[in-house]
N, C-alpha and C positions, 0 to 999 in steps of 0.2 A: 205274912201281913205287910212286909216290907223288903227291902233290898238286904235280906238278912243270910246271904249266900256266903259260905266259905270255901275257898281253894280245896282244902283237905276234905270237906263234905262231899264236894262235886267229884273229886276223884274217886273217893269211895263209890259214888254211885256209878262212875264209869266202869268199874270193876263187876258190876252188877249185868254188863251186857255179855252175851256169849258171841257166837260167831254169826248172829244174824247178818242179813245183807244190807238191811236198812235200818239204821240205829239213829234215833233222834233224841237227843236230850233238852227239854224244854225247860228253861228258868223262867217261872210264872210268878209274878208278884204286882201288887198295885203299882209299882214304878219299876222303871228299867234299871238293871244293874249299873252303879256307877263306872264310868268308863275305865278306869284303873284296874278296878275289880275284874272287869270283863276281858281287858287285855291279858291280865296276869293269868286268869283260867284259859283263856283260848291259846296261850304260849304253851301250857301244861298239856292242852288237849291236842296241839299239833304234835307234840313228843309222842304222846300216847298213840296218835292216830298212825304214826310211821311204825308203829309195832303191829298194826292190825291189819288183817286182811281187807276188811270192810271198815271204813272210817265212821266215827261218830259225828254227826252233824249238831252243833249247838245252836238254838233258837231262844234267844231272850225276848220276852215279849209281856205285854201286861194284859189284864183282864179286859181293859177297854179296847185294846187292839185286837183281841180275838173277837169281840163282839163287832166291831168295826169291819172285821174280814168276813165274817159270817153275814153281816148285812149286805156287804158288797156282792154276795153270790146268791143270796134268797130272792126270788122272784117276789116282786110288789105284791102279786095276786095270791100269793101263797100264804093265806091268812093264818093257817095253823102254825106254820114254822115262824111267821112274824109275831105270834102270840107267845110261843115258846121263848124265842129271842128275848120279848119283853118282860116275860117273867125272870130269866136269867139275868137281865138287866137290872130289874128291880132287887133281886137277890144280891147282886154284886153291890149295889148301892147301899142296901141295908147293912152288910157285913162290911161295910167300908172297903171293898176290894178295888172300889174305883174312887180314886181320888176326886173330889168334888170341888176343887179350885176351879176347874173349868166348867161349871154346872150352866154358867151363862149361855153356853153354846146349845143347851138342850132346853126344849119346852115341850111340855105334853099339852096337847089340845084335844079334848073330847068333844068330836063334832056330833051334834044333834039337831034335829029338825027344828026345835024350838030357839036355838041361839045360832041359827044361820044367817039370819039378817043381821045380828050384832056381829058375827064374825067377818060378814062382806064389809060393813061400815067401818070396821077396825082394820081392814086389809089383812085378816089372818089367813084367807084363803088364797091360794097361789093360782 
């Protein structure tokens, strides 16, 4: 629920990898890791990777960034996937996985035939 990653915890997670060719460790939280913490872990990761045949790649991201990345690749006409993504977005908001301090950037508009003229008069349609 927060940037609650500890170096020793992350190093223990590294040991769970075997000799897989593709290894990705994702640190996922509502906010990105603090830069000092990320730098410290990535120094340990660099030393760890020097001993491995296949290195572990570290991706630090947020729930919001994942949603934005998925939104970028989903076709606008893929209504089923758009609905799934909207459900996931609502889940993330309800469980406070997305920090809402930037909620001013988002507006949900439910278009319907009876409100079309209102939406046009208020310049809500693009």
